[in-house]
C-alpha positions in Angstrom: 0.0 0.0 0.0 1.5 3.3 -1.1 0.3 6.9 -0.8 1.8 8.8 -3.7 2.1 12.6 -3.2 2.2 15.0 -6.2 2.8 18.7 -6.6 0.0 19.2 -9.1 -2.6 16.5 -8.1 -4.3 15.1 -5.0 -2.5 12.3 -3.2 -3.4 8.8 -4.5 -3.5 5.4 -2.8 -1.9 2.7 -4.9 -1.5 -1.0 -4.4 -4.3 -0.7 -1.9 -4.9 -4.4 -1.5 -1.3 -5.0 -0.4 -1.8 -5.1 3.4 1.8 -6.2 4.1 3.5 -3.0 3.1 2.9 0.7 3.8 4.8 3.7 2.6 4.6 7.2 1.2 6.1 7.9 -2.2 6.9 11.6 -2.7 6.9 13.0 -6.2 7.7 16.4 -4.7 10.7 18.6 -4.7 9.4 20.4 -1.6 7.6 19.9 1.6 5.9 16.5 1.9 3.4 17.7 4.5 2.4 20.6 2.3 1.7 18.1 -0.5 -0.4 16.0 1.7 -2.3 18.9 3.2 -5.0 18.9 0.5 -6.0 15.3 1.3 -9.1 14.5 3.4 -8.4 13.7 7.0 -5.0 15.3 6.9 -5.2 17.5 9.9 -3.0 15.4 12.2 -0.1 14.6 9.7 3.3 14.9 11.3 6.8 14.2 10.1 9.0 11.9 12.2 12.5 12.9 11.3 13.2 13.1 7.5 12.3 9.6 6.5 9.0 8.9 8.2 5.6 10.5 8.4 2.6 9.8 10.7 -0.5 9.3 8.5 -4.0 9.3 10.0 -5.7 5.9 9.4 -8.8 7.9 8.2 -6.7 9.4 5.5 -5.9 6.0 4.1 -9.6 5.0 4.1 -10.6 8.3 2.5 -8.1 7.8 -0.3 -9.1 4.2 -0.9 -11.4 3.2 -3.8 -12.4 0.3 -1.5 -13.0 2.1 1.7 -16.7 1.2 1.7 -16.0 -2.5 1.1 -16.4 -4.4 4.4 -13.8 -7.0 3.4 -11.2 -4.4 2.6 -11.9 -2.6 5.9 -11.5 -5.9 7.8 -8.1 -6.4 6.2 -7.1 -2.8 6.7 -8.1 -3.0 10.4 -6.1 -6.2 10.7 -3.1 -4.5 9.2 -3.4 -1.6 11.7 -3.8 -4.0 14.6 -0.6 -5.9 13.5 1.3 -2.6 13.0 0.3 -1.5 16.5 2.2 -4.5 18.0 5.4 -3.0 16.5 4.8 0.6 17.6 3.9 1.8 14.2 0.5 3.2 15.4 0.4 6.1 17.8 -2.3 7.1 20.3 -4.0 9.3 17.6 -4.5 6.3 15.3 -1.8 7.4 12.9 0.3 5.0 11.0 4.1 5.5 10.8 5.1 5.3 7.1 8.5 5.3 5.5 8.9 8.1 3.0 10.6 7.3 -0.3 11.4 9.7 -3.2 9.9 8.6 -6.5 12.4 7.7 -9.1 12.6 10.0 -12.0 
């Protein structure tokens, strides 16, 4: 599961049925949080150093084309529960995501 962030378009959730991986792919030359700010449920975004960002779980659901599918939600909630065991979910229900720069 990847959230792609663009300078000239809204963020997009790709590979959204892959519940074993979660990252943010930045297509920006500038500030990642600024690029994500236009997304729904983005109010509690926060960088964690330079290589990680805390993403609200509601943002992932809002970006998903399958957010209203009960089976997708079940699998997403299971992914979040598993991530919580490793400390990748904070007390604001945000998921810690590695940030990668998109290849040119």
